[in-house]
C-alpha positions as CSV (number, residue, x, y, z in Angstrom):
1,X,-19.8,1.4,118.8
2,X,-22.3,-1.4,117.8
3,X,-25.9,-0.9,117.0
4,X,-28.0,-3.3,119.0
5,X,-31.5,-1.9,118.3
6,X,-33.1,0.5,115.7
7,X,-36.4,2.2,115.0
8,X,-37.6,4.3,112.1
9,X,-39.7,7.4,112.9
10,X,-41.9,8.7,110.0
11,X,-42.6,12.5,110.5
12,X,-45.2,14.5,108.7
13,X,-45.2,18.3,109.6
14,X,-48.6,19.3,108.2
15,X,-49.9,19.5,111.8
16,X,-48.2,20.0,115.2
17,X,-46.6,23.2,113.9
18,X,-45.4,25.9,116.3
19,X,-43.8,29.4,116.0
20,X,-46.3,30.6,113.4
21,X,-45.8,27.5,111.3
22,X,-42.0,27.8,110.9
23,X,-41.2,24.9,113.3
24,X,-42.6,21.4,113.9
25,X,-42.6,19.8,117.3
26,X,-42.8,16.0,117.9
27,X,-43.3,14.4,121.3
28,X,-41.6,11.0,121.7
29,X,-43.2,8.4,124.0
30,X,-40.6,7.9,126.8
31,X,-40.6,4.1,127.3
32,X,-40.0,3.0,123.6
33,X,-37.3,5.6,123.3
34,X,-35.3,5.0,126.5
35,X,-31.9,3.4,126.9
36,X,-30.1,1.5,129.7
37,X,-26.9,2.5,131.5
38,X,-23.9,2.0,129.3
39,X,-25.9,2.5,126.2
40,X,-26.0,5.5,123.9
41,X,-28.7,6.8,121.4
42,X,-28.2,8.2,117.9
43,X,-30.6,10.0,115.5
44,X,-30.0,9.9,111.8
45,X,-31.8,11.6,109.0
46,X,-32.3,9.0,106.3
47,X,-35.0,10.6,104.1
48,X,-36.4,14.1,103.4
49,X,-39.3,15.1,101.1
50,X,-40.9,18.5,100.5
51,X,-43.2,20.0,97.9
52,X,-41.4,23.0,96.3
53,X,-44.1,25.5,97.2
54,X,-42.0,28.6,97.6
55,X,-40.7,31.1,95.0
56,X,-37.1,31.3,93.7
57,X,-37.4,35.1,93.7
58,X,-38.9,36.1,97.1
59,X,-38.5,38.5,100.0
60,X,-34.9,37.6,100.6
61,X,-33.5,38.3,97.1
62,X,-35.9,40.7,95.2
63,X,-35.0,44.1,96.5
64,X,-32.4,46.6,95.2
65,X,-32.1,50.3,95.0
66,X,-31.5,53.4,92.9
67,X,-28.8,55.3,94.8
68,X,-29.2,59.0,93.9
69,X,-26.9,61.9,94.7
70,X,-28.1,65.4,94.3
71,X,-25.2,67.9,93.8
72,X,-27.3,70.8,95.2
73,X,-27.8,69.1,98.6
74,X,-25.5,68.1,101.5
75,X,-22.2,67.0,100.0
76,X,-22.2,63.3,99.1
77,X,-25.7,62.8,100.4
78,X,-27.4,59.7,99.0
79,X,-31.1,58.9,98.9
80,X,-32.3,55.4,98.1
81,X,-35.3,54.5,96.0
82,X,-36.5,50.9,96.2
83,X,-36.9,48.5,93.3
84,X,-38.9,45.2,93.8
85,X,-38.6,42.3,91.5
86,X,-42.0,40.6,91.5
87,X,-41.8,37.3,93.4
88,X,-42.0,34.2,91.3
89,X,-40.2,31.1,90.0
90,X,-38.8,32.1,86.7
91,X,-37.6,29.3,84.4
92,X,-35.5,31.3,82.0
93,X,-33.3,34.4,82.0
94,X,-35.7,36.1,79.6
95,X,-38.5,35.6,82.2
96,X,-36.2,36.9,84.9
97,X,-35.3,39.9,82.7
98,X,-38.9,40.8,82.1
99,X,-39.6,40.6,85.8
100,X,-36.7,42.9,86.7
101,X,-37.8,45.2,84.0
102,X,-41.3,45.3,85.5
103,X,-39.9,46.2,88.9
104,X,-37.8,49.0,87.4
105,X,-40.8,50.4,85.4
106,X,-42.8,50.5,88.6
107,X,-40.1,52.4,90.4
108,X,-39.9,54.8,87.4
109,X,-43.7,55.3,87.2
110,X,-44.8,58.9,86.8
111,X,-46.4,58.9,90.2
112,X,-43.3,57.3,91.8
113,X,-40.8,59.2,93.9
114,X,-38.0,59.1,91.3
115,X,-40.1,61.1,88.9
116,X,-42.0,63.2,91.4
117,X,-38.8,64.3,93.1
118,X,-37.3,65.2,89.8
119,X,-34.6,62.5,89.4
120,X,-36.0,61.3,86.1
121,X,-38.4,63.0,83.7
122,X,-41.9,61.6,83.1
123,X,-42.1,58.8,80.6
124,X,-38.9,57.2,81.7
125,X,-38.8,53.4,81.2
126,X,-36.4,50.5,81.6
127,X,-35.3,47.6,79.4
128,X,-33.5,44.5,80.8
129,X,-31.8,41.9,78.7
130,X,-28.9,39.5,79.1
131,X,-25.8,38.4,77.2
132,X,-26.5,34.9,76.1
133,X,-26.0,32.8,73.0
134,X,-28.9,31.6,70.7
135,X,-28.6,28.5,68.6
136,X,-27.9,30.6,65.6
137,X,-25.1,32.4,67.4
138,X,-27.0,35.7,67.8
139,X,-27.5,37.5,71.1
140,X,-30.6,38.6,72.9
141,X,-30.8,42.4,73.3
142,X,-32.6,44.1,76.3
143,X,-36.4,43.6,76.3
144,X,-36.2,41.4,73.2
145,X,-35.8,44.5,71.1
146,X,-33.8,44.7,67.9
147,X,-31.9,47.8,68.8
148,X,-28.5,49.2,68.4
149,X,-27.3,47.3,71.5
150,X,-26.4,44.3,69.5
151,X,-24.8,46.2,66.7
152,X,-22.7,48.5,68.9
153,X,-21.5,46.0,71.6
154,X,-19.4,43.0,71.1
155,X,-21.2,40.8,73.6
156,X,-19.6,37.5,74.8
157,X,-22.2,34.8,74.3
158,X,-23.2,32.5,77.1
159,X,-21.9,34.6,80.0
160,X,-25.3,35.2,81.6
161,X,-24.7,38.9,82.4
162,X,-27.7,41.2,82.7
163,X,-28.0,44.5,80.8
164,X,-30.1,47.3,82.2
165,X,-31.0,50.3,80.2
166,X,-32.9,53.4,81.4
167,X,-34.5,55.3,78.6
168,X,-33.6,58.7,79.9
169,X,-30.5,60.0,81.7
170,X,-31.1,61.6,85.2
171,X,-32.0,65.3,85.2
172,X,-29.5,68.0,85.9
173,X,-27.6,67.8,89.3
174,X,-28.6,64.1,89.8
175,X,-26.3,61.1,89.5
176,X,-27.7,57.6,89.8
177,X,-26.3,54.1,90.5
178,X,-27.8,50.7,91.4
179,X,-26.9,48.8,94.5
180,X,-28.1,46.1,96.9
181,X,-27.3,45.6,100.6
182,X,-26.2,42.7,102.8
183,X,-25.4,44.4,106.0
184,X,-25.4,42.1,109.1
185,X,-24.5,44.5,111.8
186,X,-27.8,45.9,113.2
187,X,-25.9,49.0,114.5
188,X,-25.2,50.0,110.9
189,X,-28.8,49.5,109.8
190,X,-29.9,53.0,110.5
191,X,-33.0,54.3,108.8
192,X,-31.5,55.1,105.4
193,X,-33.6,52.3,103.9
194,X,-36.6,52.6,106.1
195,X,-37.7,50.3,108.9
196,X,-37.9,47.0,107.1
197,X,-34.9,44.9,108.4
198,X,-35.1,42.8,105.2
199,X,-34.0,45.8,103.1
200,X,-30.6,45.8,104.7
201,X,-29.9,42.1,104.1
202,X,-30.7,40.7,100.7
203,X,-29.3,38.1,98.3
204,X,-30.3,40.2,95.3
205,X,-26.7,40.7,94.1
206,X,-26.6,36.9,93.4
207,X,-29.7,37.3,91.1
208,X,-28.4,40.4,89.4
209,X,-24.7,39.4,89.2
210,X,-23.7,42.4,91.2
211,X,-21.5,43.2,94.1
212,X,-23.3,43.7,97.5
213,X,-22.6,46.5,100.0
214,X,-21.7,44.7,103.3
215,X,-19.8,47.2,105.4
216,X,-20.0,50.8,106.6
217,X,-19.9,53.1,109.6
218,X,-22.7,54.7,111.5
219,X,-21.6,58.3,110.6
220,X,-24.4,60.5,109.4
221,X,-24.9,63.9,108.1
222,X,-25.4,66.7,110.7
223,X,-28.8,67.4,109.3
224,X,-30.3,64.1,110.3
225,X,-31.0,60.8,108.6
226,X,-32.9,59.9,105.4
227,X,-36.6,60.3,105.6
228,X,-36.4,63.0,108.3
229,X,-36.1,66.7,107.9
230,X,-34.8,69.6,110.0
231,X,-35.6,73.3,109.8
232,X,-33.1,75.7,108.3
233,X,-33.3,79.5,108.3
234,X,-33.1,81.4,105.0
235,X,-33.0,85.2,104.7
236,X,-34.3,86.6,101.4
237,X,-34.7,90.1,100.1
238,X,-37.5,91.0,97.6
239,X,-37.7,94.8,97.3
240,X,-40.2,96.6,95.3
241,X,-43.4,95.6,93.5
242,X,-44.4,94.7,90.0
243,X,-43.8,91.0,90.3
244,X,-45.9,88.5,88.4
245,X,-46.9,84.9,89.1
246,X,-44.4,82.4,87.5
247,X,-41.4,84.7,87.7
248,X,-38.2,83.2,89.2
249,X,-36.3,85.1,91.8
250,X,-33.0,84.5,93.6
251,X,-33.3,83.8,97.3
252,X,-30.7,86.1,98.8
253,X,-27.2,84.6,98.9
254,X,-28.3,81.0,99.5
255,X,-27.9,79.9,95.9
256,X,-31.5,78.8,95.9
257,X,-34.1,80.0,93.5
258,X,-37.8,80.5,94.0
259,X,-40.8,80.6,91.7
260,X,-43.5,83.3,92.5
261,X,-46.7,81.6,93.4
262,X,-48.9,84.6,94.3
263,X,-48.7,88.4,94.6
264,X,-50.9,91.0,96.2
265,X,-52.7,93.8,94.6
266,X,-49.6,96.0,94.5
267,X,-47.6,93.3,92.8
268,X,-45.6,92.4,95.9
269,X,-44.7,88.7,96.4
270,X,-46.7,86.9,99.0
271,X,-45.9,83.3,98.2
272,X,-43.1,81.6,96.3
273,X,-42.0,78.0,95.7
274,X,-38.4,76.8,95.9
275,X,-37.3,75.4,92.6
276,X,-33.6,75.1,93.0
277,X,-32.5,73.9,96.5
278,X,-29.3,75.7,97.1
279,X,-27.6,74.8,100.4
280,X,-29.8,71.8,100.7
281,X,-33.2,73.5,100.9
282,X,-36.0,71.3,99.7
283,X,-37.4,71.6,96.2
284,X,-41.1,72.2,96.1
285,X,-41.4,73.9,99.5
286,X,-43.9,76.8,99.3
287,X,-43.0,79.7,101.5
288,X,-45.1,82.7,102.5
289,X,-43.6,86.2,102.8
290,X,-45.2,88.2,105.6
291,X,-46.0,91.7,104.6
292,X,-45.2,91.3,100.9
293,X,-42.3,93.4,99.6
294,X,-39.9,93.4,102.6
295,X,-37.0,91.4,103.9
296,X,-38.2,88.2,105.5
297,X,-36.7,85.6,107.7
298,X,-38.3,82.3,106.8
299,X,-38.0,78.7,108.0
300,X,-37.9,76.2,105.2
301,X,-37.4,72.4,105.2
302,X,-34.0,71.1,104.4
303,X,-33.1,67.8,102.8
304,X,-31.6,65.5,105.4
305,X,-30.0,62.3,104.1
306,X,-27.3,60.0,105.3
307,X,-23.9,60.6,103.8
308,X,-21.5,58.1,102.1
309,X,-19.1,57.6,105.1
310,X,-21.8,55.5,106.7
311,X,-22.0,52.9,103.8
312,X,-19.5,51.6,101.3
313,X,-21.1,52.0,97.9
314,X,-20.5,49.3,95.4
315,X,-21.6,49.9,91.8
316,X,-23.9,47.3,90.3
317,X,-22.2,47.2,87.0
318,X,-20.0,49.0,84.5
319,X,-21.6,51.6,82.3
320,X,-22.0,50.4,78.7
321,X,-20.7,52.6,75.9
322,X,-22.4,53.6,72.6
323,X,-25.9,53.4,74.1
324,X,-27.9,56.7,74.2
325,X,-29.2,56.1,77.7
326,X,-28.0,55.3,81.2
327,X,-27.0,51.6,81.3
328,X,-25.4,49.0,83.4
329,X,-24.1,45.5,82.9
330,X,-23.6,42.8,85.5
331,X,-20.1,42.3,87.0
332,X,-20.7,38.5,87.2
333,X,-23.2,35.9,85.9
334,X,-26.8,36.4,86.9
335,X,-28.8,33.6,88.6
336,X,-32.4,32.3,88.6
337,X,-32.1,31.4,92.3
338,X,-30.0,32.3,95.3
339,X,-30.6,29.3,97.5
340,X,-28.5,26.2,96.9
341,X,-29.7,24.1,99.8
342,X,-32.2,23.8,102.7
343,X,-31.0,23.2,106.2
344,X,-32.7,21.0,108.8
345,X,-32.2,22.5,112.3
346,X,-33.2,20.9,115.6
347,X,-33.8,22.1,119.2
348,X,-31.6,19.3,120.6
349,X,-28.0,19.9,121.5
350,X,-25.5,18.3,119.1
351,X,-21.8,18.4,118.4
352,X,-21.9,20.0,115.0
353,X,-20.2,23.3,114.1
354,X,-20.8,25.9,111.4
355,X,-19.0,29.0,110.0
356,X,-20.4,32.4,110.8
357,X,-22.0,32.9,107.4
358,X,-24.8,30.4,108.1
359,X,-26.5,32.9,110.4
360,X,-28.1,36.2,109.4
361,X,-27.2,38.0,112.6
362,X,-23.7,36.6,113.3
363,X,-20.8,38.9,112.4
364,X,-18.6,38.3,109.4
365,X,-15.7,36.5,111.0
366,X,-13.4,33.6,110.4
367,X,-13.8,30.5,112.5
368,X,-16.5,28.1,113.7
369,X,-19.4,28.3,116.1
370,X,-21.7,25.6,117.6
371,X,-24.8,25.1,115.4
372,X,-28.3,23.5,115.6
373,X,-28.0,22.3,112.0
374,X,-28.7,18.6,111.6
375,X,-28.6,18.1,107.8
376,X,-28.1,19.9,104.5
377,X,-30.6,19.2,101.7
378,X,-29.2,20.1,98.3
379,X,-31.5,21.8,95.6
380,X,-30.6,20.2,92.3
381,X,-32.8,22.5,90.2
382,X,-32.7,26.2,90.0
383,X,-36.5,26.6,89.8
384,X,-39.8,24.9,90.2
385,X,-40.6,22.4,87.5
386,X,-44.1,21.0,87.2
387,X,-42.6,17.7,86.2
388,X,-40.4,17.6,89.3
389,X,-42.6,19.2,91.9
390,X,-41.1,17.4,94.9
391,X,-37.7,17.8,96.5
392,X,-36.5,14.3,97.4
393,X,-33.4,13.4,99.4
394,X,-32.3,10.0,100.5
395,X,-29.1,9.6,102.5
396,X,-27.6,6.2,101.8
397,X,-24.4,7.0,103.7
398,X,-25.7,8.1,107.1
399,X,-24.0,11.5,106.7
400,X,-26.3,13.4,109.0
401,X,-26.7,12.2,112.5
402,X,-26.5,13.4,116.1
403,X,-25.3,11.5,119.2
404,X,-27.6,12.2,122.2
405,X,-26.3,12.4,125.7
406,X,-29.5,11.5,127.4
407,X,-31.3,8.5,128.6
408,X,-34.6,9.1,126.7
409,X,-36.2,11.2,124.1
410,X,-39.0,13.6,125.0
411,X,-39.8,16.6,122.7
412,X,-37.8,17.9,119.7
413,X,-38.5,20.8,117.4
414,X,-37.5,20.9,113.7
415,X,-37.3,23.9,111.4
416,X,-36.1,24.5,107.8
417,X,-34.0,27.5,106.9
418,X,-31.9,28.8,104.0
419,X,-28.1,29.2,104.2
420,X,-28.5,32.4,106.3
421,X,-30.7,30.9,109.0
422,X,-33.9,32.5,107.6
423,X,-37.2,30.6,107.3
424,X,-38.2,29.7,103.8
425,X,-40.1,32.7,102.4
426,X,-43.9,32.4,102.2
427,X,-45.8,33.0,99.0
428,X,-48.8,34.4,100.9
429,X,-50.0,35.4,104.3
430,X,-50.1,32.5,106.9
431,X,-48.9,29.9,104.4
432,X,-46.7,28.3,107.0
433,X,-49.2,28.7,109.9
434,X,-52.0,26.8,108.0
435,X,-49.6,23.9,107.2
436,X,-49.0,24.8,103.5
437,X,-45.2,24.5,103.8
438,X,-44.9,21.0,105.2
439,X,-42.0,18.6,104.9
440,X,-41.7,14.9,105.6
441,X,-38.7,13.1,107.2
442,X,-37.6,9.6,108.2
443,X,-35.4,9.5,111.3
444,X,-33.7,6.4,112.4
445,X,-33.3,6.0,116.2
446,X,-30.4,3.7,117.1
447,X,-29.3,2.3,120.4
448,X,-25.5,1.7,120.6
449,X,-23.1,0.1,122.9
450,X,-19.3,0.2,123.1
451,X,-18.1,-3.2,121.9
452,X,-15.1,-3.3,124.1
453,X,-17.1,-2.3,127.2
454,X,-19.7,-4.9,126.3
455,X,-17.1,-7.6,126.0
456,X,-15.6,-6.7,129.4
457,X,-19.1,-6.7,130.9
458,X,-19.7,-10.1,129.6
459,X,-16.4,-11.4,131.0
460,X,-17.3,-10.0,134.4
461,X,-20.6,-11.8,134.3
462,X,-19.1,-15.2,133.4
463,X,-18.9,-17.9,136.2
464,X,-15.4,-19.6,136.2
465,X,-16.2,-21.9,139.2
466,X,-16.2,-25.7,138.4
467,X,-19.6,-27.1,137.6
468,X,-19.3,-30.1,140.1
469,X,-17.2,-31.0,143.2
470,X,-13.8,-32.5,142.4
471,X,-13.2,-36.0,143.7
472,X,-9.9,-36.8,145.7
473,X,-7.3,-38.5,143.6
474,X,-6.9,-42.3,144.2
475,X,-4.1,-44.5,143.1
476,X,-5.2,-47.3,140.9
477,X,-5.1,-50.8,142.4
478,X,-2.4,-53.0,140.9
479,X,-3.0,-56.8,141.0
480,X,-0.2,-58.9,142.6
481,X,1.9,-61.1,140.4
482,X,1.1,-64.8,140.4
């Protein structure tokens, strides 16, 4: 094909934004962007610029969970407690460690569910460090503390693995792990993590150097799903009088125990609080006994969590030894960023294909599927740098183009996503809608013709007729001899 005509189109997306700011629409005038029969048109991305006004740690990679088992509850039942890394663009692993530590400390706060529900005792804190080499050959311990961690562990310098220490071990009956999820299948995203769909699909494992949970079945415990409760019936026998407030009593044959909350004038129990939840009965539930010292059939709330068959738990890291607290270390190198490239997508049909991994909602399968991706814009830096604020890409080799099977251009939408098809995460409400996530592009519009077809057309149009009428041939006159 031979290019016979070209135009450059300079696009600025601060205005004309649609879809809450996450797409940009441009209307092309029809006459200047039309072609004749036998011609084709081609769009090529030649330049892309964008201010790097998003955070490296954001809503797509800042969430992981404490996965807690309670041996007194439904067998293998797991409850998840959220940890949020504060969003930001961290320029070093020490900054990242302190941010993760802040998120863990928030989850372990005395008013938080982990402490209130008895998993950890009050005053529990976290320290986060990383295995890395200093110029003098020393290592950086968790939280920049000079502790026994360095002395008791032969760390490999420069491997960028995170170390997480919790100051206290879980209380009796509880076992704790750390995990993150990247579950694509919506049918497997039941309410064990709540209603936020982003909780089920995160890139946090890339930041932490962990292994994500991607698969599972929809099997659930018979008592319901996490966050919901069902009523169970418990028969207790408390004969006689003389009880006093604060005394512990066994609740029949259930295996649960209760603490006496109040008694009547005769010393008969009227209220007690469950303190050991045998058979899955909820700790902290206060139950009244009608009539005081008599057998009573009471309805109490039962814990109701999803069970392990419905997910595949993957540990975040191996437990460290010789540290007097619960600790984890990354399986793999940690990262400051989980996004390697931006992807320019268009509303026009093209002939490009992608693997299934480029879409958040596509299943994990081998193979290729048609895509709306026009171009891939590499990120050469892991974080925002105030000396290199702009992302600049110039394509000198015409790598990213689309051939258009149409006679004219009309309206095209462009949007920018990450490698999972998600919009770039905003740093605040309405950032995209008000035009604070703009990008600039240069598109080259080419008109092409098939050289062979063009030559044949020219040959057909040539006139092979003689330019003037031919004269009849006449023999030359020969003069007679003398």
